[in-house]
C-alpha positions as CSV (number, residue, x, y, z in Angstrom):
1,M,107.2,87.9,140.0
2,S,109.3,90.1,142.3
3,A,113.0,90.5,143.2
4,K,112.3,88.5,146.4
5,K,110.9,85.5,144.5
6,P,112.7,85.3,141.1
7,K,111.3,83.1,138.4
8,A,113.5,81.0,136.2
9,I,113.5,81.9,132.5
10,K,112.8,79.1,130.1
11,P,115.2,78.5,127.3
12,F,114.0,79.6,123.8
13,N,113.6,76.6,121.5
14,G,111.7,78.3,118.7
15,V,112.7,79.3,115.3
16,T,114.2,82.7,114.5
17,F,113.4,84.6,111.4
18,E,116.3,85.0,109.1
19,E,115.8,85.4,105.4
20,A,118.3,86.5,102.8
21,I,117.5,88.6,99.8
22,W,118.7,85.7,97.7
23,D,115.8,83.5,99.0
24,D,113.2,85.9,97.4
25,S,112.4,84.9,93.8
26,T,110.9,88.4,93.1
27,M,114.1,90.1,94.2
28,I,116.2,87.8,92.0
29,E,113.9,88.6,89.0
30,L,114.2,92.3,89.6
31,M,118.0,92.0,89.8
32,Q,118.2,90.1,86.6
33,E,116.1,92.8,84.9
34,G,118.4,95.5,86.3
35,V,115.5,97.8,87.3
36,A,117.5,99.5,90.1
37,D,121.1,100.1,91.4
38,I,120.5,99.0,95.1
39,Y,118.2,96.3,96.4
40,T,117.1,95.7,99.9
41,T,114.3,94.3,102.1
42,D,112.2,95.8,104.8
43,V,114.1,93.8,107.4
44,I,117.4,95.2,106.3
45,V,116.2,98.8,106.2
46,A,114.6,98.4,109.7
47,A,118.0,97.1,111.1
48,I,119.8,100.0,109.6
49,M,117.3,102.5,111.0
50,C,117.6,101.1,114.5
51,A,121.3,100.4,114.5
52,A,122.2,103.5,116.6
53,K,119.9,102.2,119.4
54,S,120.8,98.5,119.1
55,N,122.3,96.5,121.9
56,Y,123.0,93.6,119.7
57,S,125.5,93.2,116.9
58,W,124.4,92.8,113.3
59,D,125.9,92.4,109.8
60,I,125.1,93.7,106.3
61,E,126.3,91.6,103.4
62,I,126.9,93.6,100.3
63,K,127.4,91.9,96.9
64,K,128.3,93.8,93.7
65,F,127.7,92.3,90.3
66,G,129.1,93.7,87.1
67,S,129.2,97.5,87.1
């Protein structure tokens, strides 16, 4: 591939990885036991760590239960 002979990019028809903390039964169990104050996943922590260098927007959903 070169600038003189550009190649068309095929559209992505795959599946993206998007998993909420609420889909993880282990995390739900830990929350019900109240073993910590803050719960997160490796994907969320990685997004926060790379946020300063990110070219794409992202969201963090925070839910507070009880105290």
